[in-house]
A tleap script that builds the chain and sets N, CA, C and O, in Angstrom:
source leaprc.protein.ff14SB
mol = sequence {
  NMET VAL GLY SER GLY ALA LEU GLY CYS GLU
  LEU ILE LYS ALA PHE ALA MET ILE GLY LEU
  ALA CYS ASP GLY GLY THR VAL HIE MET THR
  ASP ASN ASP ASN ILE GLU ILE SER ASN LEU
  ASN ARG GLN PHE LEU PHE ARG GLN PRO ASP
  VAL GLY LYS SER LYS SER GLN CYS ALA ALA
  ARG THR ALA LYS VAL MET ASN PRO LYS LEU
  ASN VAL LYS ASP TYR MET THR ILE VAL ALA
  PRO ASN THR GLU GLU VAL PHE ASN ASP GLN
  PHE TRP GLU SER LEU ASN PHE VAL VAL ASN
  ALA VAL ASP ASN ILE LYS ALA ARG LEU TYR
  VAL ASP CGLN
}
set mol.1.N position { 132.805 135.379 107.008 }
set mol.1.CA position { 131.776 135.856 106.132 }
set mol.1.C position { 130.491 135.968 106.938 }
set mol.1.O position { 130.059 135.020 107.592 }
set mol.2.N position { 129.903 137.132 106.873 }
set mol.2.CA position { 128.643 137.367 107.554 }
set mol.2.C position { 127.543 137.329 106.506 }
set mol.2.O position { 127.480 138.190 105.627 }
set mol.3.N position { 126.681 136.331 106.603 }
set mol.3.CA position { 125.596 136.144 105.654 }
set mol.3.C position { 125.839 134.941 104.774 }
set mol.3.O position { 126.910 134.799 104.185 }
set mol.4.N position { 124.843 134.073 104.683 }
set mol.4.CA position { 124.971 132.848 103.888 }
set mol.4.C position { 123.802 132.698 102.925 }
set mol.4.O position { 123.415 131.584 102.573 }
set mol.5.N position { 123.248 133.817 102.506 }
set mol.5.CA position { 122.158 133.797 101.542 }
set mol.5.C position { 122.695 133.834 100.124 }
set mol.5.O position { 123.675 133.160 99.808 }
set mol.6.N position { 122.057 134.620 99.269 }
set mol.6.CA position { 122.443 134.656 97.854 }
set mol.6.C position { 123.901 135.085 97.666 }
set mol.6.O position { 124.650 134.416 96.953 }
set mol.7.N position { 124.310 136.180 98.291 }
set mol.7.CA position { 125.706 136.624 98.179 }
set mol.7.C position { 126.657 135.629 98.832 }
set mol.7.O position { 127.702 135.293 98.274 }
set mol.8.N position { 126.283 135.166 100.018 }
set mol.8.CA position { 127.134 134.218 100.730 }
set mol.8.C position { 127.326 132.915 99.975 }
set mol.8.O position { 128.417 132.344 99.988 }
set mol.9.N position { 126.271 132.437 99.316 }
set mol.9.CA position { 126.392 131.210 98.519 }
set mol.9.C position { 127.403 131.392 97.396 }
set mol.9.O position { 128.245 130.526 97.159 }
set mol.10.N position { 127.314 132.512 96.715 }
set mol.10.CA position { 128.272 132.789 95.632 }
set mol.10.C position { 129.695 132.858 96.168 }
set mol.10.O position { 130.622 132.313 95.568 }
set mol.11.N position { 129.859 133.522 97.284 }
set mol.11.CA position { 131.202 133.705 97.831 }
set mol.11.C position { 131.806 132.410 98.353 }
set mol.11.O position { 132.973 132.125 98.086 }
set mol.12.N position { 131.032 131.620 99.094 }
set mol.12.CA position { 131.612 130.374 99.623 }
set mol.12.C position { 131.918 129.419 98.480 }
set mol.12.O position { 132.887 128.663 98.555 }
set mol.13.N position { 131.114 129.436 97.424 }
set mol.13.CA position { 131.421 128.627 96.236 }
set mol.13.C position { 132.743 129.083 95.634 }
set mol.13.O position { 133.594 128.256 95.306 }
set mol.14.N position { 132.921 130.389 95.487 }
set mol.14.CA position { 134.166 130.921 94.925 }
set mol.14.C position { 135.355 130.570 95.815 }
set mol.14.O position { 136.414 130.196 95.310 }
set mol.15.N position { 135.193 130.687 97.130 }
set mol.15.CA position { 136.274 130.342 98.051 }
set mol.15.C position { 136.666 128.875 97.881 }
set mol.15.O position { 137.851 128.543 97.845 }
set mol.16.N position { 135.668 128.003 97.778 }
set mol.16.CA position { 135.945 126.572 97.607 }
set mol.16.C position { 136.661 126.321 96.287 }
set mol.16.O position { 137.598 125.525 96.232 }
set mol.17.N position { 136.235 126.984 95.237 }
set mol.17.CA position { 136.798 126.741 93.907 }
set mol.17.C position { 138.227 127.280 93.761 }
set mol.17.O position { 139.027 126.705 93.022 }
set mol.18.N position { 138.554 128.371 94.454 }
set mol.18.CA position { 139.924 128.905 94.347 }
set mol.18.C position { 140.858 128.305 95.391 }
set mol.18.O position { 142.061 128.563 95.370 }
set mol.19.N position { 140.312 127.509 96.300 }
set mol.19.CA position { 141.152 126.848 97.292 }
set mol.19.C position { 141.455 127.685 98.514 }
set mol.19.O position { 142.417 127.401 99.228 }
set mol.20.N position { 140.660 128.710 98.775 }
set mol.20.CA position { 140.856 129.525 99.968 }
set mol.20.C position { 140.628 128.659 101.206 }
set mol.20.O position { 139.671 127.887 101.257 }
set mol.21.N position { 141.484 128.782 102.178 }
set mol.21.CA position { 141.386 128.046 103.444 }
set mol.21.C position { 141.433 126.531 103.231 }
set mol.21.O position { 140.778 125.778 103.951 }
set mol.22.N position { 142.198 126.099 102.255 }
set mol.22.CA position { 142.347 124.664 102.003 }
set mol.22.C position { 143.703 124.149 102.477 }
set mol.22.O position { 143.844 122.960 102.760 }
set mol.23.N position { 144.679 125.009 102.565 }
set mol.23.CA position { 146.008 124.616 103.020 }
set mol.23.C position { 146.394 125.399 104.265 }
set mol.23.O position { 147.558 125.758 104.446 }
set mol.24.N position { 145.434 125.657 105.103 }
set mol.24.CA position { 145.635 126.456 106.302 }
set mol.24.C position { 144.574 127.534 106.368 }
set mol.24.O position { 144.007 127.929 105.349 }
set mol.25.N position { 144.315 127.996 107.553 }
set mol.25.CA position { 143.292 129.007 107.730 }
set mol.25.C position { 141.901 128.392 107.769 }
set mol.25.O position { 141.718 127.197 107.537 }
set mol.26.N position { 140.939 129.233 108.064 }
set mol.26.CA position { 139.552 128.806 108.185 }
set mol.26.C position { 138.641 129.902 107.683 }
set mol.26.O position { 138.863 131.081 107.956 }
set mol.27.N position { 137.625 129.515 106.956 }
set mol.27.CA position { 136.547 130.441 106.623 }
set mol.27.C position { 135.503 130.289 107.722 }
set mol.27.O position { 134.961 129.203 107.929 }
set mol.28.N position { 135.227 131.371 108.417 }
set mol.28.CA position { 134.161 131.404 109.416 }
set mol.28.C position { 132.957 132.038 108.729 }
set mol.28.O position { 133.065 133.141 108.192 }
set mol.29.N position { 131.833 131.369 108.736 }
set mol.29.CA position { 130.639 131.942 108.116 }
set mol.29.C position { 129.456 131.808 109.061 }
set mol.29.O position { 129.279 130.787 109.726 }
set mol.30.N position { 128.650 132.868 109.105 }
set mol.30.CA position { 127.503 132.845 110.001 }
set mol.30.C position { 126.275 133.423 109.334 }
set mol.30.O position { 126.353 134.337 108.513 }
set mol.31.N position { 125.149 132.869 109.706 }
set mol.31.CA position { 123.848 133.379 109.299 }
set mol.31.C position { 122.852 132.786 110.279 }
set mol.31.O position { 122.831 131.572 110.478 }
set mol.32.N position { 122.041 133.610 110.885 }
set mol.32.CA position { 121.082 133.107 111.865 }
set mol.32.C position { 119.752 132.716 111.234 }
set mol.32.O position { 118.783 132.426 111.936 }
set mol.33.N position { 119.713 132.711 109.910 }
set mol.33.CA position { 118.471 132.454 109.185 }
set mol.33.C position { 118.398 131.003 108.735 }
set mol.33.O position { 119.418 130.334 108.569 }
set mol.34.N position { 117.185 130.538 108.543 }
set mol.34.CA position { 116.932 129.207 107.995 }
set mol.34.C position { 116.465 129.325 106.551 }
set mol.34.O position { 115.958 130.367 106.137 }
set mol.35.N position { 116.634 128.277 105.808 }
set mol.35.CA position { 116.278 128.237 104.390 }
set mol.35.C position { 114.761 128.157 104.243 }
set mol.35.O position { 114.089 127.380 104.921 }
set mol.36.N position { 114.243 128.987 103.336 }
set mol.36.CA position { 112.823 128.991 103.002 }
set mol.36.C position { 112.662 128.559 101.552 }
set mol.36.O position { 113.610 128.640 100.772 }
set mol.37.N position { 111.495 128.112 101.194 }
set mol.37.CA position { 111.230 127.694 99.812 }
set mol.37.C position { 111.563 128.824 98.837 }
set mol.37.O position { 112.106 128.577 97.760 }
set mol.38.N position { 111.240 130.051 99.212 }
set mol.38.CA position { 111.501 131.192 98.317 }
set mol.38.C position { 112.983 131.436 98.064 }
set mol.38.O position { 113.335 132.156 97.129 }
set mol.39.N position { 113.856 130.851 98.878 }
set mol.39.CA position { 115.304 131.006 98.685 }
set mol.39.C position { 115.852 130.110 97.574 }
set mol.39.O position { 116.908 130.399 97.012 }
set mol.40.N position { 115.158 129.050 97.261 }
set mol.40.CA position { 115.716 128.010 96.394 }
set mol.40.C position { 116.023 128.487 94.981 }
set mol.40.O position { 116.924 127.942 94.343 }
set mol.41.N position { 115.313 129.478 94.473 }
set mol.41.CA position { 115.555 129.914 93.096 }
set mol.41.C position { 116.770 130.832 92.966 }
set mol.41.O position { 117.253 131.036 91.852 }
set mol.42.N position { 117.277 131.387 94.059 }
set mol.42.CA position { 118.405 132.306 93.951 }
set mol.42.C position { 119.583 131.958 94.862 }
set mol.42.O position { 120.641 132.582 94.773 }
set mol.43.N position { 119.411 130.993 95.714 }
set mol.43.CA position { 120.476 130.565 96.617 }
set mol.43.C position { 120.797 129.114 96.255 }
set mol.43.O position { 120.297 128.168 96.863 }
set mol.44.N position { 121.642 128.983 95.251 }
set mol.44.CA position { 121.805 127.735 94.508 }
set mol.44.C position { 122.461 126.598 95.277 }
set mol.44.O position { 122.451 125.465 94.796 }
set mol.45.N position { 123.023 126.848 96.440 }
set mol.45.CA position { 123.614 125.763 97.215 }
set mol.45.C position { 122.560 124.988 97.997 }
set mol.45.O position { 122.858 123.947 98.584 }
set mol.46.N position { 121.327 125.494 98.006 }
set mol.46.CA position { 120.266 124.880 98.791 }
set mol.46.C position { 119.310 124.103 97.901 }
set mol.46.O position { 119.056 124.482 96.757 }
set mol.47.N position { 118.780 123.003 98.447 }
set mol.47.CA position { 117.835 122.147 97.744 }
set mol.47.C position { 116.579 121.962 98.601 }
set mol.47.O position { 116.565 122.317 99.780 }
set mol.48.N position { 115.552 121.415 98.011 }
set mol.48.CA position { 114.270 121.224 98.701 }
set mol.48.C position { 114.426 120.557 100.080 }
set mol.48.O position { 113.806 121.021 101.037 }
set mol.49.N position { 115.220 119.501 100.216 }
set mol.49.CA position { 115.359 118.881 101.548 }
set mol.49.C position { 116.005 119.802 102.597 }
set mol.49.O position { 115.937 119.512 103.792 }
set mol.50.N position { 116.633 120.912 102.161 }
set mol.50.CA position { 117.281 121.840 103.084 }
set mol.50.C position { 116.311 122.844 103.704 }
set mol.50.O position { 116.669 123.531 104.661 }
set mol.51.N position { 115.097 122.940 103.179 }
set mol.51.CA position { 114.128 123.920 103.689 }
set mol.51.C position { 113.929 123.709 105.188 }
set mol.51.O position { 113.685 122.594 105.650 }
set mol.52.N position { 114.040 124.808 105.935 }
set mol.52.CA position { 113.916 124.776 107.385 }
set mol.52.C position { 115.228 124.600 108.124 }
set mol.52.O position { 115.281 124.747 109.345 }
set mol.53.N position { 116.284 124.286 107.394 }
set mol.53.CA position { 117.601 124.079 108.010 }
set mol.53.C position { 118.420 125.363 107.965 }
set mol.53.O position { 118.058 126.313 107.272 }
set mol.54.N position { 119.504 125.387 108.693 }
set mol.54.CA position { 120.400 126.536 108.795 }
set mol.54.C position { 121.069 126.855 107.457 }
set mol.54.O position { 121.637 125.976 106.810 }
set mol.55.N position { 120.992 128.125 107.054 }
set mol.55.CA position { 121.662 128.541 105.817 }
set mol.55.C position { 123.170 128.333 105.907 }
set mol.55.O position { 123.779 127.812 104.974 }
set mol.56.N position { 123.773 128.734 107.017 }
set mol.56.CA position { 125.232 128.633 107.119 }
set mol.56.C position { 125.682 127.170 107.154 }
set mol.56.O position { 126.696 126.830 106.544 }
set mol.57.N position { 124.959 126.310 107.845 }
set mol.57.CA position { 125.336 124.890 107.884 }
set mol.57.C position { 125.232 124.251 106.511 }
set mol.57.O position { 126.134 123.526 106.092 }
set mol.58.N position { 124.142 124.514 105.809 }
set mol.58.CA position { 123.940 123.898 104.494 }
set mol.58.C position { 124.927 124.443 103.469 }
set mol.58.O position { 125.461 123.684 102.661 }
set mol.59.N position { 125.176 125.751 103.493 }
set mol.59.CA position { 126.135 126.334 102.552 }
set mol.59.C position { 127.534 125.784 102.803 }
set mol.59.O position { 128.253 125.462 101.857 }
set mol.60.N position { 127.923 125.675 104.068 }
set mol.60.CA position { 129.239 125.129 104.402 }
set mol.60.C position { 129.353 123.671 103.953 }
set mol.60.O position { 130.366 123.270 103.381 }
set mol.61.N position { 128.319 122.889 104.214 }
set mol.61.CA position { 128.312 121.478 103.826 }
set mol.61.C position { 128.442 121.323 102.308 }
set mol.61.O position { 129.237 120.511 101.834 }
set mol.62.N position { 127.677 122.085 101.557 }
set mol.62.CA position { 127.701 121.977 100.100 }
set mol.62.C position { 129.034 122.449 99.536 }
set mol.62.O position { 129.546 121.855 98.587 }
set mol.63.N position { 129.605 123.510 100.106 }
set mol.63.CA position { 130.909 123.991 99.648 }
set mol.63.C position { 131.983 122.941 99.895 }
set mol.63.O position { 132.900 122.792 99.087 }
set mol.64.N position { 131.881 122.212 101.000 }
set mol.64.CA position { 132.853 121.148 101.283 }
set mol.64.C position { 132.707 119.987 100.310 }
set mol.64.O position { 133.682 119.284 100.045 }
set mol.65.N position { 131.514 119.773 99.775 }
set mol.65.CA position { 131.338 118.758 98.737 }
set mol.65.C position { 132.085 119.199 97.480 }
set mol.65.O position { 132.709 118.382 96.802 }
set mol.66.N position { 132.017 120.498 97.174 }
set mol.66.CA position { 132.715 121.039 96.007 }
set mol.66.C position { 134.223 120.937 96.160 }
set mol.66.O position { 134.937 120.661 95.197 }
set mol.67.N position { 134.707 121.164 97.388 }
set mol.67.CA position { 136.135 121.079 97.662 }
set mol.67.C position { 136.312 120.522 99.074 }
set mol.67.O position { 136.244 121.275 100.046 }
set mol.68.N position { 136.534 119.235 99.197 }
set mol.68.CA position { 136.654 118.609 100.518 }
set mol.68.C position { 137.793 119.162 101.374 }
set mol.68.O position { 137.797 118.959 102.588 }
set mol.69.N position { 138.745 119.847 100.776 }
set mol.69.CA position { 139.853 120.424 101.539 }
set mol.69.C position { 139.480 121.742 102.205 }
set mol.69.O position { 140.225 122.236 103.052 }
set mol.70.N position { 138.341 122.320 101.837 }
set mol.70.CA position { 137.910 123.603 102.401 }
set mol.70.C position { 137.729 123.475 103.906 }
set mol.70.O position { 137.004 122.599 104.377 }
set mol.71.N position { 138.375 124.333 104.646 }
set mol.71.CA position { 138.234 124.382 106.098 }
set mol.71.C position { 137.251 125.500 106.421 }
set mol.71.O position { 137.594 126.680 106.342 }
set mol.72.N position { 136.032 125.128 106.785 }
set mol.72.CA position { 134.981 126.115 107.040 }
set mol.72.C position { 134.296 125.786 108.356 }
set mol.72.O position { 134.002 124.628 108.653 }
set mol.73.N position { 134.050 126.824 109.134 }
set mol.73.CA position { 133.321 126.687 110.399 }
set mol.73.C position { 132.063 127.532 110.280 }
set mol.73.O position { 132.128 128.729 110.003 }
set mol.74.N position { 130.927 126.898 110.492 }
set mol.74.CA position { 129.668 127.637 110.376 }
set mol.74.C position { 129.094 127.942 111.753 }
set mol.74.O position { 129.286 127.198 112.714 }
set mol.75.N position { 128.395 129.047 111.811 }
set mol.75.CA position { 127.718 129.500 113.027 }
set mol.75.C position { 126.266 129.823 112.652 }
set mol.75.O position { 125.980 130.166 111.505 }
set mol.76.N position { 125.371 129.714 113.608 }
set mol.76.CA position { 123.978 130.144 113.417 }
set mol.76.C position { 123.716 131.351 114.301 }
set mol.76.O position { 122.622 131.499 114.846 }
set mol.77.N position { 124.686 132.191 114.441 }
set mol.77.CA position { 124.622 133.314 115.372 }
set mol.77.C position { 124.560 134.620 114.606 }
set mol.77.O position { 125.360 134.856 113.701 }
set mol.78.N position { 123.612 135.464 114.966 }
set mol.78.CA position { 123.528 136.784 114.358 }
set mol.78.C position { 124.727 137.606 114.818 }
set mol.78.O position { 125.194 137.448 115.946 }
set mol.79.N position { 125.217 138.467 113.962 }
set mol.79.CA position { 126.285 139.388 114.344 }
set mol.79.C position { 125.604 140.682 114.751 }
set mol.79.O position { 125.077 141.413 113.912 }
set mol.80.N position { 125.621 140.956 116.048 }
set mol.80.CA position { 124.896 142.103 116.600 }
set mol.80.C position { 125.471 142.426 117.979 }
set mol.80.O position { 126.243 141.643 118.532 }
set mol.81.N position { 125.096 143.574 118.528 }
set mol.81.CA position { 125.619 143.931 119.849 }
set mol.81.C position { 125.350 142.868 120.922 }
set mol.81.O position { 126.162 142.697 121.832 }
set mol.82.N position { 124.237 142.163 120.827 }
set mol.82.CA position { 123.922 141.174 121.866 }
set mol.82.C position { 124.652 139.844 121.695 }
set mol.82.O position { 124.446 138.929 122.493 }
set mol.83.N position { 125.509 139.714 120.666 }
set mol.83.CA position { 126.299 138.478 120.501 }
set mol.83.C position { 127.801 138.773 120.513 }
set mol.83.O position { 128.596 138.010 119.964 }
set mol.84.N position { 128.171 139.864 121.133 }
set mol.84.CA position { 129.595 140.217 121.179 }
set mol.84.C position { 130.402 139.293 122.070 }
set mol.84.O position { 131.631 139.366 122.067 }
set mol.85.N position { 129.745 138.419 122.839 }
set mol.85.CA position { 130.493 137.408 123.586 }
set mol.85.C position { 131.014 136.327 122.640 }
set mol.85.O position { 131.998 135.656 122.950 }
set mol.86.N position { 130.363 136.156 121.493 }
set mol.86.CA position { 130.825 135.215 120.468 }
set mol.86.C position { 131.742 135.932 119.490 }
set mol.86.O position { 132.885 135.525 119.281 }
set mol.87.N position { 131.233 136.994 118.900 }
set mol.87.CA position { 131.992 137.768 117.911 }
set mol.87.C position { 132.552 139.016 118.601 }
set mol.87.O position { 132.075 140.133 118.403 }
set mol.88.N position { 133.578 138.780 119.413 }
set mol.88.CA position { 134.199 139.848 120.187 }
set mol.88.C position { 135.428 140.400 119.466 }
set mol.88.O position { 135.764 139.951 118.370 }
set mol.89.N position { 136.085 141.355 120.073 }
set mol.89.CA position { 137.267 141.963 119.450 }
set mol.89.C position { 138.337 140.915 119.133 }
set mol.89.O position { 138.960 140.967 118.073 }
set mol.90.N position { 138.547 139.983 120.031 }
set mol.90.CA position { 139.555 138.944 119.795 }
set mol.90.C position { 139.213 138.131 118.548 }
set mol.90.O position { 140.100 137.811 117.756 }
set mol.91.N position { 137.936 137.797 118.369 }
set mol.91.CA position { 137.514 137.059 117.179 }
set mol.91.C position { 137.812 137.863 115.924 }
set mol.91.O position { 138.459 137.359 115.006 }
set mol.92.N position { 137.343 139.123 115.873 }
set mol.92.CA position { 137.521 139.945 114.665 }
set mol.92.C position { 138.995 140.169 114.365 }
set mol.92.O position { 139.399 140.145 113.202 }
set mol.93.N position { 139.805 140.387 115.399 }
set mol.93.CA position { 141.229 140.660 115.198 }
set mol.93.C position { 141.999 139.419 114.745 }
set mol.93.O position { 143.109 139.540 114.225 }
set mol.94.N position { 141.430 138.238 114.934 }
set mol.94.CA position { 142.097 137.012 114.499 }
set mol.94.C position { 141.917 136.754 113.006 }
set mol.94.O position { 142.569 135.869 112.451 }
set mol.95.N position { 141.048 137.510 112.355 }
set mol.95.CA position { 140.733 137.298 110.938 }
set mol.95.C position { 141.658 138.097 110.034 }
set mol.95.O position { 142.144 139.160 110.420 }
set mol.96.N position { 141.899 137.596 108.846 }
set mol.96.CA position { 142.676 138.333 107.848 }
set mol.96.C position { 141.811 139.322 107.094 }
set mol.96.O position { 142.268 140.409 106.741 }
set mol.97.N position { 140.556 138.950 106.846 }
set mol.97.CA position { 139.610 139.852 106.193 }
set mol.97.C position { 138.192 139.421 106.529 }
set mol.97.O position { 137.957 138.297 106.973 }
set mol.98.N position { 137.251 140.330 106.312 }
set mol.98.CA position { 135.842 140.074 106.583 }
set mol.98.C position { 135.057 140.329 105.311 }
set mol.98.O position { 135.264 141.336 104.634 }
set mol.99.N position { 134.159 139.415 104.989 }
set mol.99.CA position { 133.275 139.564 103.847 }
set mol.99.C position { 131.876 139.798 104.390 }
set mol.99.O position { 131.357 139.008 105.179 }
set mol.100.N position { 131.282 140.887 103.957 }
set mol.100.CA position { 129.957 141.266 104.417 }
set mol.100.C position { 128.945 140.883 103.344 }
set mol.100.O position { 128.844 141.560 102.321 }
set mol.101.N position { 128.200 139.815 103.564 }
set mol.101.CA position { 127.242 139.314 102.575 }
set mol.101.C position { 125.812 139.357 103.114 }
set mol.101.O position { 124.984 138.517 102.763 }
set mol.102.N position { 125.534 140.332 103.958 }
set mol.102.CA position { 124.185 140.459 104.506 }
set mol.102.C position { 123.324 141.313 103.585 }
set mol.102.O position { 123.832 142.036 102.728 }
set mol.103.N position { 122.013 141.217 103.779 }
set mol.103.CA position { 121.095 141.871 102.859 }
set mol.103.C position { 120.332 143.052 103.460 }
set mol.103.O position { 119.304 143.468 102.926 }
set mol.104.N position { 120.834 143.586 104.565 }
set mol.104.CA position { 120.160 144.779 105.102 }
set mol.104.C position { 121.186 145.787 105.607 }
set mol.104.O position { 122.274 145.430 106.059 }
set mol.105.N position { 120.813 147.026 105.517 }
set mol.105.CA position { 121.722 148.139 105.825 }
set mol.105.C position { 122.149 148.139 107.289 }
set mol.105.O position { 123.329 148.333 107.582 }
set mol.106.N position { 121.218 147.926 108.208 }
set mol.106.CA position { 121.566 147.949 109.640 }
set mol.106.C position { 122.658 146.934 109.958 }
set mol.106.O position { 123.617 147.251 110.662 }
set mol.107.N position { 122.517 145.724 109.446 }
set mol.107.CA position { 123.532 144.686 109.684 }
set mol.107.C position { 124.853 145.044 109.034 }
set mol.107.O position { 125.911 144.845 109.629 }
set mol.108.N position { 124.804 145.572 107.814 }
set mol.108.CA position { 126.055 145.966 107.140 }
set mol.108.C position { 126.792 147.041 107.922 }
set mol.108.O position { 128.009 146.971 108.090 }
set mol.109.N position { 126.057 148.030 108.397 }
set mol.109.CA position { 126.690 149.108 109.147 }
set mol.109.C position { 127.303 148.588 110.452 }
set mol.109.O position { 128.384 149.028 110.844 }
set mol.110.N position { 126.631 147.664 111.118 }
set mol.110.CA position { 127.178 147.096 112.340 }
set mol.110.C position { 128.471 146.341 112.049 }
set mol.110.O position { 129.467 146.537 112.745 }
set mol.111.N position { 128.468 145.493 111.045 }
set mol.111.CA position { 129.663 144.724 110.697 }
set mol.111.C position { 130.787 145.663 110.278 }
set mol.111.O position { 131.946 145.425 110.618 }
set mol.112.N position { 130.468 146.711 109.555 }
set mol.112.CA position { 131.482 147.667 109.108 }
set mol.112.C position { 132.173 148.375 110.270 }
set mol.112.O position { 133.298 148.855 110.129 }
set mol.113.N position { 131.508 148.438 111.404 }
set mol.113.CA position { 132.127 149.072 112.570 }
set mol.113.C position { 133.329 148.270 113.034 }
set mol.113.O position { 133.984 148.647 114.007 }
savepdb mol mol.pdb
quit
């Protein structure tokens, strides 16, 4: 899953609740952004003490509280041409599906490639 903001919070919650990646597999989620106070009213997995911390780390941690069996790996890495050493062809080809939860067109188009 690319993006751990409002859409990403909803999705990781749903994944935890339906048991995705609980009996095998892994949810990989990344977001290079940190939590801001303005996020708290719409990104419900985050709380006041999370302000300034990684969105992907906090969302993954909270989802694991909801379902301790959830196997999730979080990254703080942007998905972009300059991070293809992390998110390379081998990485993408190892996935069963990709969820695009980013909030800007440029990032969505890059991930869609």
